C-alpha positions as CSV (number, residue, x, y, z in Angstrom):
1,X,0.0,0.0,0.0
2,X,1.3,3.5,-0.9
3,X,0.7,6.9,0.4
4,X,-1.3,9.5,-1.6
5,X,-0.9,13.2,-2.0
6,X,-4.1,15.0,-3.0
7,X,-3.7,18.5,-4.6
8,X,-5.9,20.8,-6.6
9,X,-4.7,21.2,-10.2
10,X,-6.5,24.5,-10.9
11,X,-7.5,27.5,-8.7
12,X,-9.0,25.3,-5.9
13,X,-12.7,24.4,-5.6
14,X,-12.1,21.4,-7.8
15,X,-14.3,19.1,-5.7
16,X,-11.6,17.8,-3.4
17,X,-14.1,17.2,-0.6
18,X,-15.8,14.2,-2.2
19,X,-12.5,12.6,-3.4
20,X,-10.8,13.2,-0.1
21,X,-13.8,11.6,1.6
22,X,-13.6,8.6,-0.7
23,X,-9.8,8.2,-0.1
24,X,-9.9,8.9,3.7
25,X,-12.0,5.8,4.2
26,X,-9.1,3.8,2.8
27,X,-6.4,5.7,4.7
28,X,-5.1,5.2,8.2
29,X,-3.6,8.7,8.7
30,X,-4.9,11.9,7.1
31,X,-2.5,14.9,7.1
32,X,-3.1,18.6,6.4
33,X,0.2,20.1,5.3
34,X,-0.5,23.8,4.3
35,X,-2.9,26.6,4.5
36,X,-5.2,27.2,7.4
37,X,-8.9,27.5,8.1
38,X,-9.3,29.2,4.7
39,X,-9.9,25.7,3.2
40,X,-13.4,24.4,2.7
41,X,-14.1,20.7,2.5
42,X,-17.6,19.3,2.7
43,X,-17.8,15.6,3.5
44,X,-21.0,13.5,3.4
45,X,-20.8,10.3,5.6
46,X,-23.9,8.1,6.0
47,X,-26.1,11.0,4.7
48,X,-24.7,13.5,7.2
49,X,-22.8,16.6,5.9
50,X,-19.7,17.8,7.7
51,X,-18.1,21.1,6.8
52,X,-14.4,21.3,7.6
53,X,-12.0,24.2,7.3
54,X,-9.0,23.5,9.5
55,X,-9.4,19.9,10.6
56,X,-8.3,17.0,8.3
57,X,-11.1,14.9,6.8
58,X,-10.1,11.9,8.9
59,X,-11.7,13.4,12.0
60,X,-15.2,12.3,10.9
61,X,-14.3,8.7,10.5
62,X,-13.6,6.3,13.4
63,X,-10.3,4.6,13.6
64,X,-8.4,7.2,11.7
65,X,-5.6,9.5,13.0
66,X,-5.8,13.1,11.8
67,X,-2.7,15.3,11.8
68,X,-2.2,19.1,11.4
69,X,1.3,19.5,10.1
70,X,3.9,22.2,10.7
71,X,3.1,23.8,7.3
72,X,-0.4,24.8,8.5
73,X,-1.0,28.2,10.2
74,X,-3.2,27.3,13.1
75,X,-5.9,29.5,14.5
76,X,-6.6,28.1,18.1
77,X,-9.9,29.8,18.5
78,X,-11.1,28.6,15.1
79,X,-10.0,25.1,16.1
80,X,-12.1,25.2,19.3
81,X,-15.2,26.4,17.4
82,X,-14.8,23.8,14.6
83,X,-14.3,21.1,17.2
84,X,-17.4,22.1,19.0
85,X,-19.5,22.1,15.8
86,X,-18.3,18.5,15.1
87,X,-19.0,17.4,18.7
88,X,-22.5,18.8,18.3
89,X,-22.9,16.5,15.3
90,X,-21.7,13.6,17.4
91,X,-18.1,13.5,16.3
92,X,-15.6,13.1,19.1
93,X,-12.3,15.0,18.4
94,X,-9.7,14.2,21.1
95,X,-5.9,13.6,21.3
96,X,-6.4,9.9,20.4
97,X,-7.7,10.9,17.0
98,X,-6.0,14.3,16.3
99,X,-2.5,15.6,16.7
100,X,-1.2,19.1,16.0
101,X,2.4,19.8,15.2
102,X,4.2,21.6,18.0
103,X,6.1,23.8,15.5
104,X,3.0,25.1,13.7
105,X,2.6,28.9,13.7
106,X,-0.5,30.5,15.2
107,X,-3.0,32.8,13.7
108,X,-4.1,35.5,16.1
109,X,-6.8,38.2,16.1
110,X,-4.2,40.8,15.0
111,X,-3.6,38.7,11.9
112,X,-7.3,38.7,11.0
113,X,-7.6,42.4,11.6
114,X,-4.6,43.2,9.5
115,X,-5.9,40.9,6.7
116,X,-9.2,42.7,6.6
117,X,-7.7,46.2,6.8
118,X,-5.5,45.5,3.8
119,X,-8.2,43.8,1.8
120,X,-10.7,46.7,2.4
121,X,-8.1,49.4,1.8
122,X,-8.8,51.8,-1.1
123,X,-5.1,51.7,-2.1
124,X,-3.0,48.7,-3.1
125,X,-3.9,45.4,-4.7
126,X,-7.1,43.7,-3.8
127,X,-6.3,40.0,-3.7
128,X,-9.6,38.5,-2.7
129,X,-8.5,36.8,0.5
130,X,-10.9,35.0,2.9
131,X,-9.9,37.6,5.5
132,X,-9.0,34.9,8.1
133,X,-5.4,36.1,8.8
134,X,-3.6,33.5,6.7
135,X,-1.3,35.8,4.9
136,X,-0.2,37.9,7.9
137,X,0.4,34.7,9.9
138,X,2.7,33.3,7.2
139,X,4.5,36.7,7.1
140,X,5.3,36.5,10.8
141,X,6.4,32.9,10.4
142,X,9.0,33.7,7.7
143,X,9.9,36.9,9.6
144,X,10.9,34.7,12.6
145,X,8.5,36.4,15.1
146,X,5.6,33.9,15.0
147,X,4.1,32.5,18.2
148,X,3.9,28.7,17.7
149,X,1.8,25.9,19.2
150,X,4.6,24.8,21.5
151,X,4.7,28.3,23.1
152,X,1.2,27.6,24.6
153,X,2.8,24.9,26.7
154,X,5.2,27.5,28.3
155,X,3.2,30.5,29.3
156,X,6.1,32.0,31.2
157,X,7.8,32.7,27.9
158,X,4.8,34.2,26.2
159,X,5.3,37.9,27.3
160,X,8.8,38.0,25.6
161,X,7.4,36.4,22.4
162,X,4.4,38.8,22.4
163,X,6.7,41.8,22.9
164,X,8.8,40.7,19.8
165,X,5.6,40.2,17.8
166,X,4.1,43.6,18.7
167,X,7.3,45.5,18.0
168,X,6.5,44.7,14.4
169,X,2.7,44.9,14.4
170,X,2.3,48.0,16.5
171,X,4.7,49.9,14.2
172,X,2.7,48.6,11.2
173,X,-0.6,49.5,12.8
174,X,0.6,53.1,13.5
175,X,1.3,53.4,9.8
176,X,-2.2,52.1,8.9
177,X,-3.9,54.5,11.4
178,X,-4.9,51.6,13.7
179,X,-4.8,51.6,17.5
180,X,-1.8,49.8,19.1
181,X,-2.4,46.5,20.7
182,X,-2.0,46.0,24.5
183,X,0.3,43.0,25.1
184,X,-2.0,41.9,27.9
185,X,-4.8,41.4,25.4
186,X,-2.7,39.0,23.3
187,X,-1.6,37.2,26.4
188,X,-5.2,36.7,27.5
189,X,-6.1,35.5,24.0
190,X,-3.5,32.8,24.1
191,X,-3.7,31.7,27.7
192,X,-7.5,31.4,27.6
193,X,-7.3,28.7,24.9
194,X,-4.0,27.0,25.7
195,X,-5.6,24.3,27.8
196,X,-7.7,23.2,24.9
197,X,-4.7,23.0,22.5
198,X,-1.8,21.7,24.4
199,X,-3.1,18.1,24.9
200,X,-3.2,17.7,21.1
201,X,0.4,18.9,20.6
202,X,3.0,16.4,19.3
203,X,6.2,15.9,17.4
204,X,4.4,15.2,14.1
205,X,7.6,14.4,12.1
206,X,8.4,11.5,14.5
207,X,4.8,10.4,14.7
208,X,4.4,10.2,10.9
209,X,7.8,8.4,10.5
210,X,6.7,5.8,13.0
211,X,3.4,5.3,11.3
212,X,5.0,5.0,7.9
213,X,7.5,2.4,9.2
214,X,4.5,0.4,10.6
215,X,2.9,0.3,7.2
216,X,0.1,2.8,7.7
217,X,-1.5,4.3,4.6
218,X,-1.1,8.1,4.8
219,X,-3.3,10.6,2.9
220,X,-1.8,14.1,2.5
221,X,-4.8,16.4,2.1
222,X,-4.0,19.6,0.2
223,X,-6.0,22.8,0.3
224,X,-6.6,25.5,-2.4
225,X,-5.0,24.7,-5.8
226,X,-1.8,24.8,-7.7
227,X,-2.6,28.1,-9.4
228,X,-2.9,29.7,-6.0
229,X,0.6,28.5,-5.0
230,X,2.8,31.4,-3.6
231,X,5.5,30.5,-6.1
232,X,3.8,28.8,-9.0
233,X,0.4,30.5,-9.1
234,X,-0.9,33.7,-10.6
235,X,1.1,35.9,-8.3
236,X,0.2,38.2,-6.5
237,X,-3.4,36.8,-6.7
238,X,-2.5,33.7,-4.7
239,X,-2.6,32.3,-1.2
240,X,0.4,32.6,1.1
241,X,1.6,29.0,1.2
242,X,2.9,26.4,-1.2
243,X,0.0,24.4,-2.3
244,X,1.9,22.0,-4.6
245,X,2.6,18.3,-3.9
246,X,6.2,18.9,-2.7
247,X,4.9,20.9,0.2
248,X,3.4,17.6,1.6
249,X,6.9,16.7,2.7
250,X,8.1,20.1,4.0
251,X,4.7,20.8,5.7
252,X,4.6,17.5,7.5
253,X,8.2,16.6,8.3
254,X,8.0,13.3,6.3
255,X,10.7,12.9,3.6
256,X,9.7,13.3,-0.1
257,X,10.5,9.6,-0.8
258,X,7.5,8.7,1.3
259,X,4.9,10.8,-0.6
260,X,3.9,8.1,-3.1
261,X,1.0,8.7,-5.6
262,X,0.1,12.3,-6.5
263,X,-3.5,12.7,-7.3
264,X,-4.6,16.0,-9.0
265,X,-8.2,16.9,-8.5
266,X,-9.4,18.5,-11.7
267,X,-12.7,20.0,-12.6
268,X,-14.1,19.3,-16.1
269,X,-14.3,23.1,-16.6
270,X,-12.5,25.9,-14.7
271,X,-13.5,28.2,-11.9
272,X,-11.9,30.8,-9.8
273,X,-12.8,32.7,-6.6
274,X,-11.5,36.2,-6.1
275,X,-9.3,38.5,-8.2
276,X,-6.6,37.7,-10.8
277,X,-6.1,36.5,-14.4
278,X,-8.4,33.9,-15.8
279,X,-7.8,33.3,-19.5
280,X,-10.7,31.0,-20.2
281,X,-13.3,33.0,-18.2
282,X,-16.8,33.2,-19.7
283,X,-18.5,36.3,-18.4
284,X,-21.5,35.5,-20.4
285,X,-24.4,33.0,-20.7
286,X,-21.9,30.0,-20.8
287,X,-20.3,31.1,-17.5
288,X,-23.8,31.6,-16.0
289,X,-24.8,28.1,-17.1
290,X,-21.7,26.5,-15.6
291,X,-22.1,28.5,-12.4
292,X,-25.8,27.6,-11.9
293,X,-25.5,23.9,-12.9
294,X,-22.3,23.5,-10.9
295,X,-23.6,25.4,-7.8
296,X,-20.4,27.5,-7.9
297,X,-20.3,29.3,-4.6
298,X,-17.3,29.2,-2.2
299,X,-17.6,26.8,0.7
300,X,-15.8,29.2,3.1
301,X,-16.8,32.6,1.8
302,X,-20.0,31.9,0.0
303,X,-18.7,34.1,-2.9
304,X,-19.9,33.4,-6.4
305,X,-17.1,31.7,-8.5
306,X,-16.0,32.9,-11.9
307,X,-16.5,30.2,-14.5
308,X,-14.9,29.3,-17.8
309,X,-13.9,26.5,-20.1
310,X,-11.4,23.8,-19.3
311,X,-7.8,25.1,-19.7
312,X,-5.5,22.3,-20.7
313,X,-2.5,24.6,-20.7
314,X,-2.9,25.3,-17.0
315,X,-3.6,21.7,-16.0
316,X,-0.6,20.4,-18.0
317,X,1.6,22.9,-16.2
318,X,0.2,21.7,-12.9
319,X,0.8,18.1,-13.9
320,X,4.5,18.9,-14.5
321,X,5.0,21.1,-11.3
322,X,3.3,18.5,-9.0
323,X,4.5,15.3,-10.6
324,X,0.9,14.3,-10.9
325,X,0.4,10.5,-11.5
326,X,-3.3,10.6,-12.2
327,X,-6.3,13.0,-12.3
328,X,-9.6,12.8,-10.4
329,X,-11.9,14.5,-12.9
330,X,-14.9,16.0,-11.2
331,X,-18.2,17.6,-12.2
332,X,-18.4,16.1,-15.7
333,X,-22.1,16.0,-15.3
334,X,-22.2,19.9,-15.3
335,X,-21.4,19.8,-19.0
336,X,-24.4,17.6,-19.9
337,X,-26.7,19.2,-22.5
338,X,-24.3,21.7,-24.0
339,X,-24.3,21.8,-27.8
340,X,-20.6,22.8,-27.9
341,X,-17.8,22.4,-25.4
342,X,-14.5,24.3,-25.7
343,X,-11.0,23.5,-24.3
344,X,-8.0,25.8,-24.2
345,X,-5.1,24.2,-26.0
346,X,-2.7,27.1,-26.1
347,X,-2.3,30.9,-25.8
348,X,-1.3,33.8,-28.0
349,X,0.9,36.4,-26.4
350,X,1.7,39.5,-28.4
351,X,1.3,37.5,-31.7
352,X,3.3,34.5,-30.6
353,X,1.8,31.1,-29.8
354,X,2.9,29.6,-26.4
355,X,2.0,26.5,-24.5
356,X,2.4,27.7,-20.9
357,X,1.2,30.4,-18.6
358,X,3.9,33.1,-18.1
359,X,5.0,34.0,-14.6
360,X,4.6,37.8,-15.4
361,X,1.3,39.2,-14.2
362,X,1.2,41.7,-17.2
363,X,1.7,38.8,-19.6
364,X,-0.9,36.6,-17.8
365,X,-3.4,39.4,-18.3
366,X,-2.5,39.7,-22.1
367,X,-2.6,36.0,-23.1
368,X,-5.4,35.1,-25.5
369,X,-6.8,31.5,-25.3
370,X,-6.7,29.3,-28.3
371,X,-9.7,27.0,-28.2
372,X,-10.5,23.6,-29.6
373,X,-14.3,22.9,-30.0
374,X,-16.0,19.6,-29.1
375,X,-19.5,18.4,-29.9
376,X,-21.4,18.2,-26.7
377,X,-23.7,15.4,-25.5
378,X,-27.4,15.4,-24.8
379,X,-27.5,12.2,-22.7
380,X,-26.7,12.5,-19.0
381,X,-23.5,11.5,-17.3
382,X,-24.9,12.1,-13.9
383,X,-24.7,9.1,-11.6
384,X,-22.6,7.0,-14.0
385,X,-20.5,4.4,-12.3
386,X,-18.9,2.7,-15.3
387,X,-17.5,3.8,-18.7
388,X,-20.3,1.9,-20.4
389,X,-22.9,4.3,-18.8
390,X,-21.2,7.4,-20.3
391,X,-22.2,8.9,-23.7
392,X,-19.7,8.4,-26.4
393,X,-19.0,12.1,-26.8
394,X,-18.3,12.4,-23.0
395,X,-15.8,9.6,-23.2
396,X,-14.1,11.3,-26.2
397,X,-13.9,14.5,-24.2
398,X,-12.3,12.8,-21.2
399,X,-9.8,10.9,-23.4
400,X,-8.8,14.0,-25.2
401,X,-8.2,15.8,-21.9
402,X,-5.8,13.0,-20.9
403,X,-3.9,13.6,-24.1
404,X,-3.7,17.3,-23.7
405,X,-2.6,17.4,-20.1
406,X,-0.4,14.3,-20.4
407,X,-1.8,12.5,-17.4
408,X,-4.4,9.7,-17.1
409,X,-7.8,10.0,-15.4
410,X,-7.6,7.8,-12.3
411,X,-11.0,8.7,-10.9
412,X,-14.1,10.2,-12.6
413,X,-16.8,11.8,-10.5
414,X,-20.3,12.1,-12.0
415,X,-22.2,13.6,-9.1
416,X,-21.7,14.9,-5.6
417,X,-22.7,11.4,-4.3
418,X,-19.6,9.5,-3.2
419,X,-20.7,6.2,-4.9
420,X,-21.1,8.0,-8.3
421,X,-17.5,7.5,-9.1
422,X,-15.8,5.6,-11.8
423,X,-12.6,4.1,-10.5
424,X,-9.9,3.4,-13.1
425,X,-7.0,3.0,-10.7
426,X,-6.9,2.9,-6.9
427,X,-4.1,5.4,-5.8
428,X,-3.5,3.4,-2.6
429,X,-2.9,0.2,-4.6
430,X,-0.3,1.8,-6.8
């Protein structure tokens, strides 16, 4: 049995929740390795829906160990609230089922306030963040002034760490016209919740190494998508962490040789939440059709998603960057009934044909998509559980996507229901 890394191959919202749910049933350990409570996964188990933002999907299944790795920025108060919501649904989350990396950086109220202030500012670049403090928390982490989970276990050292943190933030707040923060308020914010966090704290790198050596199947659960990666995405309209498969190693403390199969969750069309370039966007009746049929609203923010045709250039780039072994193609049923379906096969940039998305924002904004048209299908794909149940044109569409992005379809999802899945190859059996 191998380990599996799940990542999004587009701008997130590819339907990871259902696929992660399907895989987590087969896993022994489920690990979050980046991001924070800006993720949004909806799992349906025995007819009950669970909405997760910070916690790994394994928490809703008995007998699984869930892990929050060091690559995650951890909001202790969001954790307490999410844990309570799950407990109200009958899910017990305790140290026997969940462990949190002792070296994970914390998100504090000052991070959330700074995030909102920047996003609502009339000046500067509007990124379209969730406003949950993710970016500012990562800034403090790389600035070597973050307060980490382990610090909650040693309250005597917190005043010194708070002083170092506020030396930066109060200067920043003065420049933004915000009131300075009293160190006592941050100390209270931390000590009030420490008792609910410390029991979950662990050396995650060692824990995962031990489980790996014992033969456990480990599922690395990514958040957001490749095109929101801080290095490889449409910068600056990105998240503040590395969302690619390689981060599963750095963000968990388990070596890259242990990662195993990389599964790229890929929507049969393209969506994006927030600002930034989107070459195949359809701000017309096609985009409205996709949005309505696909129920394209953000799980975390509720914002309407921008919709467009499938972009093979972007997914092929994601396949290369992540080392994707197979795709989980989702929401094929949303395309049912269209007379014509288009796929981006290349771009024109200043009169030149290119087969990649440039790193430059100005060039990203100037690329013009080159489309290939497909005949649509009138029969439904919804609920199909085998290739024989799919219309011939739908199969042709899927096969051509495989050729264009240079990766095989491993799983094909034909509805939100977990059993409506065509399994071509089990990633855990690879």
